[in-house]
C-alpha positions as CSV (number, residue, x, y, z in Angstrom):
1,M,22.8,19.8,-0.4
2,S,20.0,20.6,-2.7
3,I,18.8,18.2,-5.4
4,A,20.5,20.6,-8.0
5,E,23.7,20.4,-6.1
6,G,23.3,16.6,-6.2
7,K,23.5,16.7,-9.9
8,N,26.3,19.1,-10.3
9,G,28.5,18.0,-7.3
10,A,27.5,14.5,-6.7
11,A,30.7,12.6,-7.1
12,G,32.0,11.1,-3.9
13,T,35.3,11.7,-2.1
14,V,38.3,9.6,-2.7
15,A,38.3,7.0,0.0
16,D,41.8,6.0,-0.7
17,S,44.3,8.1,-2.7
18,R,46.4,4.9,-3.4
19,L,43.5,3.3,-5.3
20,G,41.7,6.5,-6.5
21,I,38.4,5.0,-5.3
22,R,35.4,7.2,-5.7
23,S,33.5,6.2,-2.5
24,V,30.1,7.5,-3.0
25,G,29.0,8.6,-6.6
26,N,25.6,10.3,-7.1
27,K,23.3,11.0,-4.4
28,V,19.5,10.1,-4.4
29,T,16.8,12.4,-3.2
30,V,14.0,10.5,-1.4
31,V,10.4,11.6,-1.1
32,L,8.4,9.8,1.8
33,G,5.0,10.0,3.5
34,A,5.3,11.1,7.1
35,Q,1.7,10.3,8.2
36,W,-0.6,7.4,7.1
37,G,-0.3,8.0,3.4
38,D,-2.3,10.3,1.1
39,E,0.0,13.3,2.0
40,G,0.5,14.5,-1.6
41,K,3.7,12.6,-2.2
42,G,3.0,12.5,-6.0
43,K,2.7,16.3,-6.3
44,V,6.1,16.7,-4.6
45,V,7.7,13.9,-6.9
46,D,6.1,15.6,-9.9
47,L,7.7,18.9,-9.0
48,L,11.1,17.3,-8.4
49,A,10.9,15.2,-11.5
50,Q,10.8,18.2,-13.8
51,D,14.5,18.1,-14.0
52,A,15.3,14.6,-12.8
53,D,16.9,11.9,-14.9
54,I,15.7,8.8,-13.0
55,V,12.6,8.3,-10.7
56,C,12.4,5.2,-8.7
57,R,9.8,3.2,-6.8
58,C,11.4,1.0,-4.1
59,Q,8.5,-0.7,-2.2
60,G,4.9,-1.5,-2.2
61,G,2.6,-2.4,-5.1
62,N,-0.6,-1.2,-6.6
63,N,-2.0,-0.7,-3.1
64,A,-0.5,2.9,-3.3
65,G,-2.1,5.7,-5.1
66,H,-0.5,8.9,-6.2
67,T,-2.6,11.7,-8.0
68,V,-0.7,14.2,-10.1
69,V,-2.5,17.1,-12.0
70,V,-0.8,18.6,-15.0
71,D,-2.3,21.1,-17.5
72,S,-5.7,20.4,-15.8
73,V,-5.4,16.5,-16.5
74,E,-5.6,14.4,-13.5
75,Y,-3.4,11.3,-13.7
76,D,-3.6,8.4,-11.2
77,F,-0.6,6.2,-10.4
78,H,-0.5,3.0,-8.4
79,L,2.7,1.0,-9.7
80,L,4.4,3.4,-12.1
81,P,6.6,6.1,-10.6
82,S,4.5,9.3,-11.1
83,G,7.7,11.0,-12.4
84,I,7.2,9.1,-15.7
85,I,4.9,12.0,-16.8
86,N,8.2,13.8,-17.6
87,P,9.3,12.5,-21.2
88,E,13.0,12.9,-20.2
89,V,12.7,10.6,-17.1
90,T,13.7,7.1,-17.0
91,A,11.4,5.3,-14.3
92,F,12.7,2.4,-12.3
93,I,10.6,-0.1,-10.5
94,G,13.0,-1.6,-8.0
95,N,13.3,-5.2,-6.5
96,G,11.2,-4.2,-3.3
97,V,8.1,-3.5,-5.4
98,V,5.6,-6.4,-5.9
99,I,4.2,-6.2,-9.4
100,H,0.7,-7.2,-10.7
101,L,1.4,-7.2,-14.4
102,P,-2.3,-6.9,-15.6
103,G,-2.6,-3.9,-13.2
104,L,0.7,-2.4,-14.5
105,F,-0.5,-2.2,-18.1
106,E,-4.0,-1.4,-17.3
107,E,-2.8,1.6,-15.3
108,A,-0.5,2.8,-18.1
109,E,-3.3,2.5,-20.7
110,K,-5.7,4.5,-18.6
111,N,-3.2,7.2,-18.1
112,V,-2.2,7.3,-21.8
113,S,-5.9,7.8,-22.7
114,K,-6.0,11.0,-20.6
115,G,-3.4,13.1,-22.2
116,K,0.1,13.1,-23.8
117,G,2.0,12.7,-20.5
118,L,2.7,9.0,-20.9
119,E,3.3,8.7,-24.5
120,G,6.2,6.2,-25.0
121,W,6.1,5.1,-21.4
122,E,7.2,1.5,-22.4
123,N,10.6,2.9,-23.7
124,R,11.2,4.8,-20.5
125,L,10.3,2.0,-17.9
126,I,13.0,-0.3,-16.4
127,I,11.8,-3.1,-14.1
128,S,14.1,-5.0,-11.6
129,D,14.5,-8.7,-12.6
130,R,14.4,-9.4,-8.7
131,A,10.9,-7.9,-8.2
132,H,8.3,-10.3,-7.1
133,I,5.1,-10.9,-9.0
134,V,1.5,-10.5,-7.6
135,F,-0.7,-13.1,-9.1
136,D,-4.5,-12.9,-9.4
137,F,-4.9,-15.6,-6.8
138,H,-2.9,-13.6,-4.3
139,Q,-5.6,-10.9,-4.7
140,A,-8.3,-13.4,-4.2
141,V,-6.5,-14.8,-1.1
142,D,-6.4,-11.3,0.3
143,G,-10.1,-11.1,0.1
144,V,-10.6,-14.5,1.7
145,Q,-8.3,-13.6,4.6
146,E,-10.1,-10.3,5.2
147,Q,-13.4,-12.3,5.2
148,Q,-11.9,-14.8,7.8
149,R,-10.7,-12.0,10.0
150,Q,-14.2,-10.4,10.0
151,Q,-15.9,-13.6,10.8
152,Q,-13.3,-14.9,13.6
153,A,-12.4,-11.6,15.2
154,G,-15.2,-9.2,14.3
155,K,-13.0,-6.9,12.4
156,N,-10.5,-7.0,9.4
157,L,-7.4,-5.1,8.6
158,G,-9.1,-2.9,6.0
159,T,-6.5,-4.1,3.2
160,T,-6.9,-2.9,-0.4
161,K,-7.3,-6.5,-1.5
162,K,-4.6,-6.0,-4.0
163,G,-2.9,-9.1,-3.0
164,I,0.1,-7.2,-1.2
165,G,0.3,-9.1,2.1
166,P,0.0,-12.6,0.6
167,V,2.8,-11.9,-2.0
168,Y,5.1,-10.4,0.6
169,S,4.3,-13.3,2.8
170,A,5.2,-15.8,0.0
171,K,8.5,-13.8,-0.6
172,A,9.3,-14.1,3.1
173,A,8.4,-17.9,3.1
174,R,10.8,-18.2,-0.1
175,S,7.9,-19.6,-2.2
176,G,7.5,-16.4,-4.3
177,L,8.0,-16.2,-8.0
178,R,10.0,-13.2,-9.4
179,I,10.2,-11.3,-12.8
180,C,13.4,-13.1,-13.5
181,D,11.7,-16.5,-13.1
182,L,8.9,-15.5,-15.4
183,L,11.5,-14.6,-18.2
184,A,13.9,-17.6,-17.7
185,D,12.2,-20.9,-18.3
186,F,8.5,-20.7,-18.6
187,Q,8.0,-24.4,-18.1
188,E,10.0,-24.3,-14.7
189,F,8.0,-21.1,-13.8
190,S,4.6,-22.9,-14.6
191,E,5.6,-25.8,-12.3
192,R,6.5,-23.5,-9.4
193,F,3.2,-21.4,-10.1
194,K,1.2,-24.6,-9.9
195,V,2.8,-25.7,-6.6
196,L,2.2,-22.1,-5.1
197,A,-1.4,-22.1,-6.2
198,L,-2.1,-25.5,-4.8
199,Q,-0.7,-24.5,-1.4
200,Y,-3.0,-21.7,-1.2
201,K,-6.0,-23.9,-2.3
202,T,-5.1,-26.3,0.6
203,M,-5.0,-23.3,3.1
204,Y,-8.2,-21.8,1.7
205,P,-10.4,-24.6,0.4
206,T,-13.0,-22.0,-0.8
207,L,-10.3,-20.4,-3.1
208,E,-10.9,-20.8,-6.9
209,V,-7.8,-20.5,-8.9
210,D,-7.8,-20.8,-12.7
211,I,-4.3,-22.1,-13.0
212,D,-4.2,-22.7,-16.8
213,G,-6.0,-19.5,-17.5
214,E,-3.8,-17.3,-15.4
215,L,-0.6,-19.0,-16.9
216,E,-1.9,-18.3,-20.4
217,R,-2.3,-14.6,-19.5
218,L,1.1,-14.4,-17.9
219,K,2.8,-15.9,-21.0
220,V,1.4,-13.0,-23.0
221,Y,3.3,-10.5,-20.7
222,V,6.6,-12.2,-21.3
223,D,7.4,-10.4,-24.6
224,R,5.9,-7.2,-23.6
225,I,8.0,-6.8,-20.3
226,K,11.3,-8.4,-21.6
227,P,12.7,-5.2,-23.1
228,M,12.0,-3.4,-19.9
229,V,13.7,-5.9,-17.5
230,R,17.3,-5.4,-16.3
231,D,19.4,-6.5,-13.5
232,G,18.3,-3.7,-11.1
233,V,21.5,-3.7,-8.9
234,Y,23.7,-3.3,-11.9
235,F,21.4,-0.6,-13.5
236,L,21.4,1.6,-10.4
237,Y,25.1,1.0,-9.7
238,E,25.9,2.4,-13.1
239,A,23.5,5.2,-12.6
240,L,25.0,6.1,-9.3
241,H,28.6,5.8,-10.4
242,G,28.4,7.1,-14.0
243,P,28.1,10.8,-15.1
244,P,26.3,13.1,-12.6
245,K,22.5,12.5,-12.6
246,K,19.6,13.5,-10.5
247,I,18.0,10.4,-9.1
248,L,14.8,10.5,-7.4
249,V,13.0,7.9,-5.1
250,E,9.3,8.0,-4.7
251,G,8.1,6.3,-1.5
252,A,4.6,4.6,-1.5
253,N,2.5,4.5,1.6
254,A,4.0,6.2,4.6
255,A,5.9,5.9,8.0
256,L,2.8,5.0,10.2
257,L,2.0,2.2,7.6
258,D,5.5,0.7,7.8
259,I,5.5,-3.0,8.6
260,D,8.1,-2.5,11.4
261,F,7.3,1.0,12.7
262,G,3.7,1.6,11.7
263,T,0.5,1.2,13.8
264,Y,0.7,-2.7,13.6
265,P,-1.2,-4.8,12.6
266,F,-3.1,-1.9,10.6
267,V,-0.2,-1.4,8.3
268,T,1.1,-2.4,4.8
269,S,3.6,-5.3,4.4
270,S,6.7,-3.4,3.3
271,N,9.2,-1.0,4.7
272,C,8.0,2.5,3.6
273,T,10.6,4.3,5.7
274,V,14.1,5.2,4.5
275,G,15.6,2.0,5.1
276,G,13.3,0.5,2.4
277,V,15.1,2.6,-0.1
278,C,18.4,0.7,0.3
279,T,16.9,-2.8,0.4
280,G,14.2,-2.1,-2.2
281,L,16.7,-0.7,-4.9
282,G,19.8,-2.5,-3.9
283,M,21.9,0.6,-3.1
284,P,24.1,1.6,-0.2
285,P,23.0,4.1,2.6
286,Q,25.9,6.5,1.7
287,N,24.1,7.3,-1.5
288,V,21.0,8.6,0.3
289,G,21.0,12.3,0.1
290,E,18.1,14.5,0.8
291,V,15.2,13.0,2.5
292,Y,12.0,15.0,2.1
293,G,9.0,14.2,4.3
294,V,5.6,15.0,2.9
295,V,3.2,16.2,5.6
296,K,-0.6,17.0,5.2
297,A,-1.4,20.2,7.1
298,Y,-3.9,18.2,9.1
299,T,-4.0,14.4,9.5
300,T,-5.9,11.6,7.6
301,R,-6.2,7.9,7.6
302,V,-7.9,5.3,5.4
303,G,-9.4,2.3,7.0
304,I,-9.2,0.8,10.5
305,G,-6.6,1.5,13.3
306,A,-5.9,3.9,16.1
307,F,-5.8,7.5,15.2
308,P,-5.2,9.7,18.3
309,S,-5.9,13.2,16.8
310,E,-9.1,11.9,14.9
311,Q,-12.1,14.4,14.8
312,D,-15.1,12.3,14.5
313,N,-17.3,15.3,14.5
314,D,-18.2,18.4,12.4
315,I,-14.5,19.4,12.2
316,G,-13.6,16.0,10.8
317,A,-16.4,16.1,8.4
318,L,-15.4,19.6,7.2
319,L,-11.9,18.5,6.7
320,Q,-13.0,15.4,4.8
321,T,-15.4,17.5,2.5
322,R,-13.0,20.4,1.8
323,G,-10.1,18.0,1.3
324,R,-12.1,15.7,-0.9
325,E,-10.5,13.0,1.3
326,V,-11.3,9.9,-0.6
327,G,-8.6,7.1,-1.3
328,V,-7.2,6.9,-4.7
329,T,-6.8,3.2,-4.7
330,T,-9.8,2.2,-2.5
331,G,-12.5,4.9,-3.1
332,R,-12.9,4.8,0.8
333,K,-13.6,8.2,2.8
334,R,-10.5,9.0,4.8
335,R,-10.9,9.6,8.5
336,C,-9.7,13.2,9.2
337,G,-8.1,15.0,12.3
338,W,-5.8,17.8,13.5
339,L,-2.1,17.8,12.8
340,D,-0.3,15.4,15.2
341,L,3.3,16.5,15.9
342,V,4.1,13.6,18.2
343,L,3.4,11.4,15.3
344,L,5.5,13.5,12.9
345,R,8.4,13.7,15.5
346,Y,8.3,9.8,15.5
347,A,8.3,9.6,11.7
348,H,11.4,12.1,11.7
349,M,13.2,9.9,14.4
350,I,13.1,7.1,11.9
351,N,13.6,8.7,8.5
352,G,15.8,11.9,9.5
353,F,14.0,14.3,7.3
354,T,16.2,17.0,5.9
355,A,13.1,19.1,4.9
356,I,9.3,18.8,4.6
357,A,6.7,19.5,2.3
358,L,3.5,20.8,4.0
359,T,0.6,20.1,1.7
360,K,-3.0,21.1,1.6
361,L,-2.7,24.1,3.8
362,D,-5.6,25.8,1.9
363,I,-8.0,23.2,3.4
364,L,-7.6,25.0,6.7
365,D,-8.6,28.4,5.2
366,V,-12.0,28.4,6.8
367,F,-11.1,27.7,10.4
368,S,-11.1,30.5,12.9
369,E,-8.9,28.5,15.2
370,I,-6.7,25.4,14.6
371,K,-5.4,22.9,16.9
372,V,-2.3,21.0,16.8
373,G,-1.5,17.8,18.8
374,V,1.8,18.4,20.7
375,A,2.0,15.7,23.4
376,Y,0.5,12.4,24.5
377,K,-0.8,11.3,27.9
378,V,-1.7,7.7,28.9
379,N,-3.6,7.2,32.3
380,N,-2.8,10.9,32.8
381,E,0.9,10.3,32.6
382,P,2.9,12.0,29.8
383,I,4.8,9.6,27.5
384,P,7.7,10.8,25.4
385,H,7.3,8.2,22.7
386,F,4.7,6.9,20.1
387,P,3.3,3.8,21.5
388,A,3.9,0.5,19.7
389,N,0.8,-1.2,21.0
390,Q,-2.7,-0.7,19.4
391,E,-4.5,-0.9,22.7
392,V,-2.2,1.6,24.4
393,L,-2.5,3.8,21.4
394,H,-6.4,3.9,21.7
395,Q,-6.0,5.1,25.2
396,V,-3.9,8.1,24.3
397,E,-5.2,11.5,25.3
398,V,-3.8,14.1,23.0
399,Q,-2.7,17.4,24.5
400,Y,-3.3,20.3,21.9
401,E,-2.2,23.8,21.4
402,T,-4.6,26.2,19.6
403,L,-3.4,28.5,17.0
404,P,-5.4,31.5,15.4
405,G,-6.9,30.6,11.9
406,W,-6.7,32.9,9.0
407,N,-10.2,32.7,7.4
408,T,-8.7,33.7,4.2
409,D,-8.5,31.9,0.8
410,T,-4.9,31.0,0.1
411,S,-5.2,29.2,-3.1
412,A,-3.8,32.0,-5.1
413,A,-0.7,32.4,-3.0
414,R,2.5,31.6,-4.9
415,T,5.0,32.8,-2.5
416,F,5.5,32.4,1.4
417,Q,4.8,36.2,1.7
418,D,1.5,35.9,-0.2
419,L,0.1,33.9,2.7
420,P,-1.8,35.6,5.5
421,E,0.4,36.2,8.7
422,E,-1.5,33.5,10.7
423,A,-0.8,31.0,7.9
424,Q,2.9,31.9,8.0
425,R,2.8,31.6,11.7
426,Y,1.3,28.1,11.4
427,V,4.1,26.9,9.0
428,R,6.8,28.4,11.2
429,Y,5.3,26.8,14.3
430,V,5.4,23.4,12.6
431,E,9.1,23.9,11.6
432,E,10.2,25.0,15.2
433,R,8.2,22.0,16.8
434,L,9.8,19.5,14.4
435,Q,13.1,21.3,14.0
436,V,13.0,20.6,10.3
437,P,12.6,23.4,7.7
438,V,9.5,23.5,5.4
439,K,10.6,23.6,1.9
440,W,7.4,23.5,0.1
441,I,3.7,24.6,0.9
442,G,0.9,23.1,-1.0
443,V,-2.3,25.4,-1.5
444,G,-4.2,23.6,-4.3
445,K,-4.1,20.5,-6.7
446,S,-2.1,21.9,-9.5
447,R,1.7,21.9,-10.0
448,E,1.6,25.8,-9.8
449,S,0.1,25.5,-6.4
450,M,3.2,24.2,-4.5
451,I,5.0,27.3,-3.1
452,Q,8.8,26.7,-2.7
453,V,10.1,28.5,0.4
454,F,13.8,28.0,-0.2
């Protein structure tokens, strides 16, 4: 079913004719990263959001970064769903997202100053009352933890220092504070805030927390966010079971950064695979429709951790330069390597992609031959799976197949037939190897540079 069909024919079947129950309701379309992030999810969401009704974020925080270029204006999103650029869209931040309130308003104001795309954003944003709050001291703790890891183990995790790990830790330890707590009784909220801050000060004696100052700043946000906050479960249930709607879910981070399935411990602290959509929004699996995986035509990774197909050589440097591979959130250079199909098959096993978007194909335009990782060996023995253990993953020997390059500028291509024959062959090769159709191909930064194949 296409996203358009989801709007027109989304109502579910009758589960029991005696009761007349509509069992499903509207389906949601999900966009997820299939590698280590930075695949161009924002661009795919922007494309689909052109005729969406609701665009949701289900996990992560302002450690994510999505760049969208519209009418030559480059917007950077971290917490806001990037679909909010469409003035007809309602943006929804679900309970699985962790929210740094100063960061949210700063991000909105920066994007408003760039163009007209975000005018009236406050009237189009809905925030789940069950979303946890990232405090300034969570961000400070993140920095202290990284410093300790470096001192004690000689290496850190390479976090964004946005407080994401500490706030999800507090959530799991049942000591976190949520948006609903902030809006209920500020005196009670303040007491719990102080207890949490003092717990961290006990754990990290060097930590400096301005308890009264931060509470004063948080109090200012109460009136600003109150009109945006809803019971997220009820809001989404009404959207799923009301009139036909196109509902889009914008994943942050990516499969190989998932807390359970990623290259642990060099991962984020949330589930950025398809299961996180249900838990992060409060919706049943039966409402998940299309699941689109976003795949860069090569592979990149920010920060530390195993990267089997990495090219720490002139090829990697050329990919980095041509692709302008610098993290939106961190400003760090991304490590680069050839496309890794073992990794992508693993991501597909978990997410069940119904189609993929293959982005940044144009970055490969200058290569006379292109390698693709197709299998792994460890100690000269083939392995059929993606290793869980980092030490094993560091020992992986990637088996490559070599495809002919096209040595032609593809940035002006607007249809699949416009692409050189070798580029078409590369796309078909990826499809056949993954057994997932390629629905879009990206050949540039702008909205117009996304070729729709079907």
